[in-house]
Phi, psi and omega in degrees: 000139182297139173259130183259147167288142186236163175224155182240128176248126188246151173056043173284129181279123179249356179185170179223130175236174177299324186279326185189163166287143177260125186234156177222157169250145181233126175244120191216158171302144179304142188316131176205183178278347181287143175254152188228153170294155178248143175234120179263132178248133179249116186287156175271191182128023177065029182063358188241353180207178179109168183203153182297338182282346182213205180051041176107346180302326178291332176296312182295318182303327182293342180283343187299323182294346178266011175094040175233148167268112188258128188235120178252127188244149163262158181207167180294132179270165187297336176287345178263317182199137183278172176307136014260023186307309183297322178295316179299326177294316178300318180293325176296323177297318178300314180296320180299317179301316180293318181292333182251019185301315183296323181297326187246020177057045180254138171276106186294347179264007179223083183233129176246162178214145180203170178187169179245140176061233180298332175292325174296321177298310182295320179298314180294318180296318179297317182292317185280335180258018182307131177064012177289131187299332180282342186228036178219157178290145177289144173060034178290145187268351182216149182289152177266002186294141175241173187255348179194149180217141177233137179235123176254110177055042181264138176287165182229296180260103187291340179275355178245017177288323174078173175057225184295344178295339180275356180293153186295338180247021177291161176304321180294319179294318179294323180295317183275346178089025180166166182311127192304324181286350177256005184242053186296324181294311180293323180297322177295316179296331182271005181264112181304329182300331181301340189246006181299132178210187185291347180257007179300129182286167176301142184231134171252129181236129179226133177203152174268149182276000176250029181289117183271354182253310179245116181305137182297339178300337179295313178292324179298317182290327177294313180299319180297326184278336186277146177271348190214057183236158169241139186230125175243119176248125186255113180296130176087350182276142179265196185298329180261014178064034172266132188099171182082186187259001177239144176268170176300322178299321177299317182292319179295324175297322177295315178300315179298316179298322178299315181287326175299315182294319187268342181245346182239289189281331178088161178262171174300139172278175186298322181293316179297319180294318179297319178296319178297314179300323180295319179293319178298319181296323178298316180297316180296320179296323177297314179299318181297315183293323183269004176259002181285000000 
């Protein structure tokens, strides 16, 4: 695959709120006539800390040389504004990317989003709740829908995290604006599973089973609920994917491959899949017949 020379554009303003200007960094192939898919990265930090320059932003930036416009965003943290503020910011970033696609050589019909930890939660929630009336701006001029989403160790049901997550000053409680077990309405609205439908985009989920921050059951329940997901569970890996038989670089290569497949090369269409299934059935019938 071709490697592109890249350039970085920093602190582009994509929105304005009462609390702050919303800014993003863009790492993209050097200007040409070619258009590229975009990948938006949402940083982690328990919804209460973090910045687009780090906490995974460098992971996303590394994809640009493979022919992606990579966008790392800042958003309002829970100390500035509670849910759904951060989610609305992420969705505003998606709309901004689409509205400014021509300026930055972006294919507005090929947009992916991903994140780690709380960023994985926000990315998944934004993708699955796209254009939902309860969690979108009124009279928006462009859809928030994306074409693929990846979540690395991201929570889903905040009321089932358990243990210290139920404390009144836990990240989940600060995010929801009150003790998490007393915020059932907001917790439901913040659960990506609540929005799964026939238009849900492909989802990649990765988590270690020794995750000390986000219980691995969170990723398991998301995968079980989705109709079109791939799930990798790494035995022995913690929240930062230390331990187990795969390194972080291996996981990032998987994420990149997922976006290449879903935003560039494409998946099998229904006819191709049906033909493949027919060939598999012929082989199975041969084995059955010759095993008597």
